[in-house]
N, CA, C, O and the ligand as a Tripos MOL2 file, in Angstrom:
@<TRIPOS>MOLECULE
protein
  257   255    65     0     0
PROTEIN
NO_CHARGES

@<TRIPOS>ATOM
      1 N          55.0360   77.7980  133.4180 N.3       1 MET1
      2 CA         55.8390   78.2650  131.9870 C.3       1 MET1
      3 C          56.2260   77.1290  131.3370 C.2       1 MET1
      4 O          57.1700   76.4400  131.7250 O.2       1 MET1
      5 N          55.4530   76.8430  130.2140 N.am      2 ASP2
      6 CA         55.8320   75.7330  129.4600 C.3       2 ASP2
      7 C          56.6070   76.1400  128.1170 C.2       2 ASP2
      8 O          57.0000   75.3280  127.2800 O.2       2 ASP2
      9 N          56.7600   77.5070  128.0490 N.am      3 ALA3
     10 CA         57.5320   77.8190  126.8990 C.3       3 ALA3
     11 C          58.8600   77.1500  126.7930 C.2       3 ALA3
     12 O          59.5660   76.9910  127.7880 O.2       3 ALA3
     13 N          59.2230   76.7410  125.5540 N.am      4 PRO4
     14 CA         60.5010   76.0840  125.4360 C.3       4 PRO4
     15 C          61.5150   77.1180  125.4220 C.2       4 PRO4
     16 O          61.4110   78.0920  124.6760 O.2       4 PRO4
     17 N          62.5630   76.9390  126.2710 N.am      5 LEU5
     18 CA         63.6560   77.8490  126.2050 C.3       5 LEU5
     19 C          64.4940   77.6900  124.9400 C.2       5 LEU5
     20 O          64.6140   76.5870  124.4080 O.2       5 LEU5
     21 N          65.0230   78.6940  124.5010 N.am      6 ALA6
     22 CA         66.0860   78.5760  123.3670 C.3       6 ALA6
     23 C          67.1270   77.5640  123.8370 C.2       6 ALA6
     24 O          67.5100   77.5200  125.0070 O.2       6 ALA6
     25 N          67.5380   76.8090  122.9400 N.am      7 ILE7
     26 CA         68.5460   75.9090  123.3210 C.3       7 ILE7
     27 C          70.0270   76.7490  123.4530 C.2       7 ILE7
     28 O          70.6800   77.1960  122.5110 O.2       7 ILE7
     29 N          70.3130   76.8170  124.7000 N.am      8 SER8
     30 CA         71.3910   77.7010  125.0260 C.3       8 SER8
     31 C          72.6910   76.8260  125.1860 C.2       8 SER8
     32 O          73.7490   77.0900  124.6140 O.2       8 SER8
     33 N          72.5150   75.8790  125.9310 N.am      9 THR9
     34 CA         73.6000   74.9280  126.2010 C.3       9 THR9
     35 C          73.5760   73.6980  125.3880 C.2       9 THR9
     36 O          72.5020   73.1310  125.1890 O.2       9 THR9
     37 N          74.6400   73.2600  124.9210 N.am     10 GLY10
     38 CA         74.4980   72.0410  124.0860 C.3      10 GLY10
     39 C          75.7880   71.8890  123.1090 C.2      10 GLY10
     40 O          76.9330   72.2110  123.4250 O.2      10 GLY10
     41 N          75.4580   71.4330  122.0810 N.am     11 MET11
     42 CA         76.5120   71.2390  121.0520 C.3      11 MET11
     43 C          76.9580   72.5840  120.6320 C.2      11 MET11
     44 O          76.1140   73.4790  120.5910 O.2      11 MET11
     45 N          78.1100   72.8170  120.3340 N.am     12 PRO12
     46 CA         78.4560   74.1780  119.7120 C.3      12 PRO12
     47 C          77.7980   74.1610  118.2130 C.2      12 PRO12
     48 O          78.0160   73.3240  117.3370 O.2      12 PRO12
     49 N          77.0020   75.2140  118.1490 N.am     13 GLY13
     50 CA         76.2520   75.3150  116.8630 C.3      13 GLY13
     51 C          77.1350   75.7150  115.7030 C.2      13 GLY13
     52 O          78.0030   76.5810  115.8130 O.2      13 GLY13
     53 N          76.8650   75.0000  114.4980 N.am     14 PRO14
     54 CA         77.6830   75.3310  113.3790 C.3      14 PRO14
     55 C          77.0130   76.5060  112.5910 C.2      14 PRO14
     56 O          77.1350   76.6100  111.3710 O.2      14 PRO14
     57 N          76.3330   77.3430  113.3220 N.am     15 THR15
     58 CA         75.5430   78.3350  112.7100 C.3      15 THR15
     59 C          76.6230   79.3220  111.8970 C.2      15 THR15
     60 O          76.4060   79.7160  110.7510 O.2      15 THR15
     61 N          77.7000   79.6270  112.5900 N.am     16 VAL16
     62 CA         78.7260   80.6120  112.0690 C.3      16 VAL16
     63 C          79.6870   79.7560  111.3470 C.2      16 VAL16
     64 O          80.5950   79.2540  112.0090 O.2      16 VAL16
     65 N          79.6120   79.5130  110.0430 N.am     17 SER17
     66 CA         80.4750   78.7290  109.4010 C.3      17 SER17
     67 C          81.2640   79.4690  108.3020 C.2      17 SER17
     68 O          82.2550   78.9740  107.7660 O.2      17 SER17
     69 N          80.7700   80.6740  108.0010 N.am     18 SER18
     70 CA         81.4940   81.3700  106.9290 C.3      18 SER18
     71 C          82.8360   81.9960  107.4910 C.2      18 SER18
     72 O          82.9050   82.7490  108.4630 O.2      18 SER18
     73 N          83.9090   81.5460  106.6950 N.am     19 PRO19
     74 CA         85.2130   82.0600  107.0990 C.3      19 PRO19
     75 C          85.5590   83.5180  106.7390 C.2      19 PRO19
     76 O          86.6030   84.1050  107.0210 O.2      19 PRO19
     77 N          84.5400   83.9750  106.0940 N.am     20 ILE20
     78 CA         84.7070   85.4680  105.6480 C.3      20 ILE20
     79 C          84.1090   86.3180  106.9290 C.2      20 ILE20
     80 O          82.9710   86.0710  107.3260 O.2      20 ILE20
     81 N          84.7760   87.1470  107.4450 N.am     21 THR21
     82 CA         84.2300   88.1390  108.3760 C.3      21 THR21
     83 C          83.7290   89.2450  107.7130 C.2      21 THR21
     84 O          84.3630   89.8770  106.8690 O.2      21 THR21
     85 N          82.4790   89.5180  108.1170 N.am     22 LEU22
     86 CA         81.6280   90.6520  107.4090 C.3      22 LEU22
     87 C          82.3020   92.1710  107.8780 C.2      22 LEU22
     88 O          82.0530   93.2590  107.3590 O.2      22 LEU22
     89 N          83.1340   91.9220  108.9030 N.am     23 ASP23
     90 CA         83.6790   93.1480  109.5490 C.3      23 ASP23
     91 C          84.9170   93.6350  108.8320 C.2      23 ASP23
     92 O          85.5190   94.6470  109.1910 O.2      23 ASP23
     93 N          85.2900   92.8550  107.7690 N.am     24 ILE24
     94 CA         86.3910   93.2600  106.9790 C.3      24 ILE24
     95 C          85.9610   93.6410  105.5980 C.2      24 ILE24
     96 O          85.3450   92.9070  104.8250 O.2      24 ILE24
     97 N          86.3580   94.8840  105.3690 N.am     25 VAL25
     98 CA         86.0180   95.3870  103.8980 C.3      25 VAL25
     99 C          87.3080   95.8790  103.2680 C.2      25 VAL25
    100 O          88.3300   96.0210  103.9400 O.2      25 VAL25
    101 N          87.2490   96.1330  101.9900 N.am     26 ARG26
    102 CA         88.2910   96.7770  101.3020 C.3      26 ARG26
    103 C          88.0990   98.1880  100.8700 C.2      26 ARG26
    104 O          86.9460   98.5680  100.6680 O.2      26 ARG26
    105 N          89.0720   98.9900  100.7070 N.am     27 CYS27
    106 CA         88.9280  100.3380  100.3380 C.3      27 CYS27
    107 C          88.6890  100.0990   98.8640 C.2      27 CYS27
    108 O          89.3770   99.3020   98.2260 O.2      27 CYS27
    109 N          87.7130  100.7930   98.3390 N.am     28 SER28
    110 CA         87.4200  100.7220   96.8410 C.3      28 SER28
    111 C          88.4170  101.4340   96.0330 C.2      28 SER28
    112 O          88.3830  101.3210   94.8080 O.2      28 SER28
    113 N          89.2820  102.1400   96.6010 N.am     29 ARG29
    114 CA         90.3060  102.9620   95.9400 C.3      29 ARG29
    115 C          91.6020  102.1890   95.9730 C.2      29 ARG29
    116 O          92.1430  101.8180   94.9320 O.2      29 ARG29
    117 N          92.0800  101.9570   97.1280 N.am     30 CYS30
    118 CA         93.4750  101.4050   97.2890 C.3      30 CYS30
    119 C          93.5550   99.9580   97.7600 C.2      30 CYS30
    120 O          94.6430   99.4150   97.9520 O.2      30 CYS30
    121 N          92.4100   99.3520   97.9410 N.am     31 GLN31
    122 CA         92.2510   97.8690   98.2220 C.3      31 GLN31
    123 C          92.7880   97.6810   99.5770 C.2      31 GLN31
    124 O          93.0930   96.5290   99.8860 O.2      31 GLN31
    125 N          92.9480   98.5850  100.4040 N.am     32 GLN32
    126 CA         93.3790   98.3590  101.7910 C.3      32 GLN32
    127 C          92.3390   97.7650  102.6120 C.2      32 GLN32
    128 O          91.1910   98.2090  102.6370 O.2      32 GLN32
    129 N          92.7590   96.6990  103.3290 N.am     33 SER33
    130 CA         91.7640   96.0800  104.2080 C.3      33 SER33
    131 C          91.3910   97.0280  105.4260 C.2      33 SER33
    132 O          92.2430   97.5950  106.1100 O.2      33 SER33
    133 N          90.0610   97.1310  105.6150 N.am     34 LEU34
    134 CA         89.6230   97.8920  106.5650 C.3      34 LEU34
    135 C          88.6770   97.0140  107.4550 C.2      34 LEU34
    136 O          88.0060   96.1020  106.9710 O.2      34 LEU34
    137 N          88.6650   97.3070  108.6390 N.am     35 SER35
    138 CA         87.7150   96.6270  109.6000 C.3      35 SER35
    139 C          86.5770   97.5700  110.0110 C.2      35 SER35
    140 O          86.8280   98.6160  110.6110 O.2      35 SER35
    141 N          85.4300   97.2350  109.7180 N.am     36 VAL36
    142 CA         84.2820   97.9950  109.9880 C.3      36 VAL36
    143 C          83.8070   97.7890  111.3860 C.2      36 VAL36
    144 O          83.8180   96.6710  111.8990 O.2      36 VAL36
    145 N          83.4030   98.8230  111.9870 N.am     37 GLY37
    146 CA         82.9260   98.5760  113.3660 C.3      37 GLY37
    147 C          83.6940   99.3890  114.4350 C.2      37 GLY37
    148 O          83.1510   99.9480  115.3870 O.2      37 GLY37
    149 N          84.9480   99.3930  114.1840 N.am     38 THR38
    150 CA         85.7750  100.1980  115.0470 C.3      38 THR38
    151 C          86.0720  101.5520  114.5070 C.2      38 THR38
    152 O          86.2850  101.7400  113.3090 O.2      38 THR38
    153 N          86.0850  102.4930  115.4050 N.am     39 GLN39
    154 CA         86.2460  103.9310  114.9560 C.3      39 GLN39
    155 C          87.6230  104.1010  114.5520 C.2      39 GLN39
    156 O          87.8800  105.0010  113.7520 O.2      39 GLN39
    157 N          88.6310  103.2860  115.0380 N.am     40 SER40
    158 CA         89.9770  103.5100  114.8020 C.3      40 SER40
    159 C          90.3290  103.0040  113.4070 C.2      40 SER40
    160 O          91.4210  103.3030  112.9220 O.2      40 SER40
    161 N          89.4460  102.2430  112.7340 N.am     41 SER41
    162 CA         89.8310  101.6290  111.4900 C.3      41 SER41
    163 C          89.8330  102.6100  110.3270 C.2      41 SER41
    164 O          90.5530  102.5020  109.3350 O.2      41 SER41
    165 N          88.9470  103.5850  110.5560 N.am     42 GLY42
    166 CA         88.9740  104.6790  109.5060 C.3      42 GLY42
    167 C          88.2690  104.4130  108.3510 C.2      42 GLY42
    168 O          88.4720  105.1150  107.3610 O.2      42 GLY42
    169 N          87.3330  103.3500  108.3190 N.am     43 ALA43
    170 CA         86.7020  102.9520  107.1010 C.3      43 ALA43
    171 C          85.4810  104.0030  106.9230 C.2      43 ALA43
    172 O          84.7170  104.2140  107.8650 O.2      43 ALA43
    173 N          85.3480  104.5850  105.8010 N.am     44 VAL44
    174 CA         84.2890  105.4410  105.4430 C.3      44 VAL44
    175 C          83.4050  104.7950  104.3600 C.2      44 VAL44
    176 O          83.8140  104.4910  103.2390 O.2      44 VAL44
    177 N          82.0860  104.6080  104.8350 N.am     45 GLN45
    178 CA         81.2780  103.8490  103.8870 C.3      45 GLN45
    179 C          80.6940  104.9660  102.8990 C.2      45 GLN45
    180 O          80.3870  106.0660  103.3570 O.2      45 GLN45
    181 N          80.5590  104.7040  101.6820 N.am     46 PHE46
    182 CA         79.9580  105.7090  100.7610 C.3      46 PHE46
    183 C          79.1040  104.9410   99.8870 C.2      46 PHE46
    184 O          78.6950  105.5340   98.8880 O.2      46 PHE46
    185 N          78.7340  103.6760  100.0690 N.am     47 GLY47
    186 CA         77.8220  102.8810   99.3730 C.3      47 GLY47
    187 C          77.3030  101.8810  100.1410 C.2      47 GLY47
    188 O          77.6520  101.7420  101.3130 O.2      47 GLY47
    189 N          76.4270  101.0980   99.5540 N.am     48 MET48
    190 CA         75.8570   99.8860  100.2900 C.3      48 MET48
    191 C          77.0770   98.8990  100.7230 C.2      48 MET48
    192 O          77.1900   98.5010  101.8820 O.2      48 MET48
    193 N          77.9120   98.5680   99.7600 N.am     49 ASN49
    194 CA         79.0230   97.7120  100.1020 C.3      49 ASN49
    195 C          80.3260   98.3190   99.6730 C.2      49 ASN49
    196 O          81.2560   97.6100   99.2880 O.2      49 ASN49
    197 N          80.4020   99.6760   99.7380 N.am     50 SER50
    198 CA         81.6050  100.4540   99.3420 C.3      50 SER50
    199 C          82.2460  101.2830  100.3810 C.2      50 SER50
    200 O          81.5930  102.0990  101.0310 O.2      50 SER50
    201 N          83.4970  101.0960  100.5500 N.am     51 TYR51
    202 CA         84.0610  101.8640  101.5690 C.3      51 TYR51
    203 C          85.4310  102.4970  101.1290 C.2      51 TYR51
    204 O          86.0920  101.9700  100.2340 O.2      51 TYR51
    205 N          85.8080  103.5370  101.7160 N.am     52 TYR52
    206 CA         87.0690  104.1690  101.4890 C.3      52 TYR52
    207 C          87.8730  104.1850  102.9000 C.2      52 TYR52
    208 O          87.3150  104.3620  103.9820 O.2      52 TYR52
    209 N          89.0640  104.0050  102.7550 N.am     53 CYS53
    210 CA         89.9900  104.1520  104.0090 C.3      53 CYS53
    211 C          90.0300  105.7350  104.2810 C.2      53 CYS53
    212 O          89.6500  106.5400  103.4310 O.2      53 CYS53
    213 N          90.4770  106.0730  105.4180 N.am     54 ASN54
    214 CA         90.4730  107.5440  105.8190 C.3      54 ASN54
    215 C          91.2700  108.3030  104.6940 C.2      54 ASN54
    216 O          90.8630  109.3990  104.3100 O.2      54 ASN54
    217 N          92.3100  107.7780  104.2070 N.am     55 ARG55
    218 CA         93.1230  108.5530  103.3020 C.3      55 ARG55
    219 C          92.3930  108.7890  102.0140 C.2      55 ARG55
    220 O          92.3020  109.9040  101.5000 O.2      55 ARG55
    221 N          91.9200  107.7860  101.5570 N.am     56 CYS56
    222 CA         91.2750  107.9650  100.1360 C.3      56 CYS56
    223 C          90.0010  108.8160  100.2710 C.2      56 CYS56
    224 O          89.6700  109.6230   99.4020 O.2      56 CYS56
    225 N          89.3770  108.6230  101.2750 N.am     57 ALA57
    226 CA         88.2080  109.3890  101.6620 C.3      57 ALA57
    227 C          88.3920  111.0260  101.6070 C.2      57 ALA57
    228 O          87.6650  111.8200  101.0110 O.2      57 ALA57
    229 N          89.3920  111.2690  102.2770 N.am     58 SER58
    230 CA         89.9990  112.6980  102.2430 C.3      58 SER58
    231 C          90.4190  113.0340  100.8440 C.2      58 SER58
    232 O          90.1460  114.1170  100.3270 O.2      58 SER58
    233 N          91.0560  112.1260  100.2720 N.am     59 LYS59
    234 CA         91.6360  112.4470   98.8690 C.3      59 LYS59
    235 C          90.4760  112.8440   97.8440 C.2      59 LYS59
    236 O          90.5560  113.7520   97.0170 O.2      59 LYS59
    237 N          89.4140  112.0220   98.0430 N.am     60 VAL60
    238 CA         88.2950  112.3270   97.0590 C.3      60 VAL60
    239 C          87.2860  113.3000   97.6170 C.2      60 VAL60
    240 O          86.2260  113.5850   97.0600 O.2      60 VAL60
    241 N          87.7290  113.8030   98.8160 N.am     61 GLY61
    242 CA         86.9110  114.7440   99.3840 C.3      61 GLY61
    243 C          85.4370  114.3360   99.8420 C.2      61 GLY61
    244 O          84.4050  115.0020   99.7530 O.2      61 GLY61
    245 N          85.6400  112.9930  100.3810 N.am     62 PHE62
    246 CA         84.4200  112.4920  100.9000 C.3      62 PHE62
    247 C          84.2780  112.4310  102.4550 C.2      62 PHE62
    248 O          83.3040  111.9200  103.0070 O.2      62 PHE62
    249 N          85.3030  112.9800  103.0960 N.am     63 VAL63
    250 CA         85.2340  113.0730  104.5250 C.3      63 VAL63
    251 C          84.0980  114.1080  104.8680 C.2      63 VAL63
    252 O          84.0310  115.1830  104.2730 O.2      63 VAL63
    253 N          83.3190  113.7880  105.7260 N.am     64 ARG64
    254 CA         82.3350  114.5850  106.3440 C.3      64 ARG64
    255 C          82.4800  114.9870  107.6680 C.2      64 ARG64
    256 O          81.6160  115.6830  108.2010 O.2      64 ARG64
    257 ZN         91.9640  103.7110  100.3070 Zn       65 ZN65
@<TRIPOS>BOND
     1     1     2 1
     2     2     3 1
     3     3     4 2
     4     3     5 am
     5     5     6 1
     6     6     7 1
     7     7     8 2
     8     7     9 am
     9     9    10 1
    10    10    11 1
    11    11    12 2
    12    11    13 am
    13    13    14 1
    14    14    15 1
    15    15    16 2
    16    15    17 am
    17    17    18 1
    18    18    19 1
    19    19    20 2
    20    19    21 am
    21    21    22 1
    22    22    23 1
    23    23    24 2
    24    23    25 am
    25    25    26 1
    26    26    27 1
    27    27    28 2
    28    27    29 am
    29    29    30 1
    30    30    31 1
    31    31    32 2
    32    31    33 am
    33    33    34 1
    34    34    35 1
    35    35    36 2
    36    35    37 am
    37    37    38 1
    38    38    39 1
    39    39    40 2
    40    39    41 am
    41    41    42 1
    42    42    43 1
    43    43    44 2
    44    43    45 am
    45    45    46 1
    46    46    47 1
    47    47    48 2
    48    47    49 am
    49    49    50 1
    50    50    51 1
    51    51    52 2
    52    51    53 am
    53    53    54 1
    54    54    55 1
    55    55    56 2
    56    55    57 am
    57    57    58 1
    58    58    59 1
    59    59    60 2
    60    59    61 am
    61    61    62 1
    62    62    63 1
    63    63    64 2
    64    63    65 am
    65    65    66 1
    66    66    67 1
    67    67    68 2
    68    67    69 am
    69    69    70 1
    70    70    71 1
    71    71    72 2
    72    71    73 am
    73    73    74 1
    74    74    75 1
    75    75    76 2
    76    75    77 am
    77    77    78 1
    78    78    79 1
    79    79    80 2
    80    79    81 am
    81    81    82 1
    82    82    83 1
    83    83    84 2
    84    83    85 am
    85    85    86 1
    86    86    87 1
    87    87    88 2
    88    87    89 am
    89    89    90 1
    90    90    91 1
    91    91    92 2
    92    91    93 am
    93    93    94 1
    94    94    95 1
    95    95    96 2
    96    95    97 am
    97    97    98 1
    98    98    99 1
    99    99   100 2
   100    99   101 am
   101   101   102 1
   102   102   103 1
   103   103   104 2
   104   103   105 am
   105   105   106 1
   106   106   107 1
   107   107   108 2
   108   107   109 am
   109   109   110 1
   110   110   111 1
   111   111   112 2
   112   111   113 am
   113   113   114 1
   114   114   115 1
   115   115   116 2
   116   115   117 am
   117   117   118 1
   118   118   119 1
   119   119   120 2
   120   119   121 am
   121   121   122 1
   122   122   123 1
   123   123   124 2
   124   123   125 am
   125   125   126 1
   126   126   127 1
   127   127   128 2
   128   127   129 am
   129   129   130 1
   130   130   131 1
   131   131   132 2
   132   131   133 am
   133   133   134 1
   134   134   135 1
   135   135   136 2
   136   135   137 am
   137   137   138 1
   138   138   139 1
   139   139   140 2
   140   139   141 am
   141   141   142 1
   142   142   143 1
   143   143   144 2
   144   143   145 am
   145   145   146 1
   146   146   147 1
   147   147   148 2
   148   147   149 am
   149   149   150 1
   150   150   151 1
   151   151   152 2
   152   151   153 am
   153   153   154 1
   154   154   155 1
   155   155   156 2
   156   155   157 am
   157   157   158 1
   158   158   159 1
   159   159   160 2
   160   159   161 am
   161   161   162 1
   162   162   163 1
   163   163   164 2
   164   163   165 am
   165   165   166 1
   166   166   167 1
   167   167   168 2
   168   167   169 am
   169   169   170 1
   170   170   171 1
   171   171   172 2
   172   171   173 am
   173   173   174 1
   174   174   175 1
   175   175   176 2
   176   175   177 am
   177   177   178 1
   178   178   179 1
   179   179   180 2
   180   179   181 am
   181   181   182 1
   182   182   183 1
   183   183   184 2
   184   183   185 am
   185   185   186 1
   186   186   187 1
   187   187   188 2
   188   187   189 am
   189   189   190 1
   190   190   191 1
   191   191   192 2
   192   191   193 am
   193   193   194 1
   194   194   195 1
   195   195   196 2
   196   195   197 am
   197   197   198 1
   198   198   199 1
   199   199   200 2
   200   199   201 am
   201   201   202 1
   202   202   203 1
   203   203   204 2
   204   203   205 am
   205   205   206 1
   206   206   207 1
   207   207   208 2
   208   207   209 am
   209   209   210 1
   210   210   211 1
   211   211   212 2
   212   211   213 am
   213   213   214 1
   214   214   215 1
   215   215   216 2
   216   215   217 am
   217   217   218 1
   218   218   219 1
   219   219   220 2
   220   219   221 am
   221   221   222 1
   222   222   223 1
   223   223   224 2
   224   223   225 am
   225   225   226 1
   226   226   227 1
   227   227   228 2
   228   227   229 am
   229   229   230 1
   230   230   231 1
   231   231   232 2
   232   231   233 am
   233   233   234 1
   234   234   235 1
   235   235   236 2
   236   235   237 am
   237   237   238 1
   238   238   239 1
   239   239   240 2
   240   239   241 am
   241   241   242 1
   242   242   243 1
   243   243   244 2
   244   243   245 am
   245   245   246 1
   246   246   247 1
   247   247   248 2
   248   247   249 am
   249   249   250 1
   250   250   251 1
   251   251   252 2
   252   251   253 am
   253   253   254 1
   254   254   255 1
   255   255   256 2
@<TRIPOS>SUBSTRUCTURE
     1 MET1         2 RESIDUE 1 A MET
     2 ASP2         6 RESIDUE 1 A ASP
     3 ALA3        10 RESIDUE 1 A ALA
     4 PRO4        14 RESIDUE 1 A PRO
     5 LEU5        18 RESIDUE 1 A LEU
     6 ALA6        22 RESIDUE 1 A ALA
     7 ILE7        26 RESIDUE 1 A ILE
     8 SER8        30 RESIDUE 1 A SER
     9 THR9        34 RESIDUE 1 A THR
    10 GLY10       38 RESIDUE 1 A GLY
    11 MET11       42 RESIDUE 1 A MET
    12 PRO12       46 RESIDUE 1 A PRO
    13 GLY13       50 RESIDUE 1 A GLY
    14 PRO14       54 RESIDUE 1 A PRO
    15 THR15       58 RESIDUE 1 A THR
    16 VAL16       62 RESIDUE 1 A VAL
    17 SER17       66 RESIDUE 1 A SER
    18 SER18       70 RESIDUE 1 A SER
    19 PRO19       74 RESIDUE 1 A PRO
    20 ILE20       78 RESIDUE 1 A ILE
    21 THR21       82 RESIDUE 1 A THR
    22 LEU22       86 RESIDUE 1 A LEU
    23 ASP23       90 RESIDUE 1 A ASP
    24 ILE24       94 RESIDUE 1 A ILE
    25 VAL25       98 RESIDUE 1 A VAL
    26 ARG26      102 RESIDUE 1 A ARG
    27 CYS27      106 RESIDUE 1 A CYS
    28 SER28      110 RESIDUE 1 A SER
    29 ARG29      114 RESIDUE 1 A ARG
    30 CYS30      118 RESIDUE 1 A CYS
    31 GLN31      122 RESIDUE 1 A GLN
    32 GLN32      126 RESIDUE 1 A GLN
    33 SER33      130 RESIDUE 1 A SER
    34 LEU34      134 RESIDUE 1 A LEU
    35 SER35      138 RESIDUE 1 A SER
    36 VAL36      142 RESIDUE 1 A VAL
    37 GLY37      146 RESIDUE 1 A GLY
    38 THR38      150 RESIDUE 1 A THR
    39 GLN39      154 RESIDUE 1 A GLN
    40 SER40      158 RESIDUE 1 A SER
    41 SER41      162 RESIDUE 1 A SER
    42 GLY42      166 RESIDUE 1 A GLY
    43 ALA43      170 RESIDUE 1 A ALA
    44 VAL44      174 RESIDUE 1 A VAL
    45 GLN45      178 RESIDUE 1 A GLN
    46 PHE46      182 RESIDUE 1 A PHE
    47 GLY47      186 RESIDUE 1 A GLY
    48 MET48      190 RESIDUE 1 A MET
    49 ASN49      194 RESIDUE 1 A ASN
    50 SER50      198 RESIDUE 1 A SER
    51 TYR51      202 RESIDUE 1 A TYR
    52 TYR52      206 RESIDUE 1 A TYR
    53 CYS53      210 RESIDUE 1 A CYS
    54 ASN54      214 RESIDUE 1 A ASN
    55 ARG55      218 RESIDUE 1 A ARG
    56 CYS56      222 RESIDUE 1 A CYS
    57 ALA57      226 RESIDUE 1 A ALA
    58 SER58      230 RESIDUE 1 A SER
    59 LYS59      234 RESIDUE 1 A LYS
    60 VAL60      238 RESIDUE 1 A VAL
    61 GLY61      242 RESIDUE 1 A GLY
    62 PHE62      246 RESIDUE 1 A PHE
    63 VAL63      250 RESIDUE 1 A VAL
    64 ARG64      254 RESIDUE 1 A ARG
    65 ZN65       257 GROUP 0 **** ****
């Protein structure tokens, strides 16, 4: 097996440099910060990059 293994151990890669976490979005209605990915956050996606918090989602009747 001569296949080069992926560089697993070495210098800490600077791959992740963005300070902005993609898991944090804002409610399009009340601008509340929501964390996507956890069910407890209550973020409801209604567009490609649009989210409602649970409260706004129910207010606009978006809860499914
Ligand atoms: Zn909201």
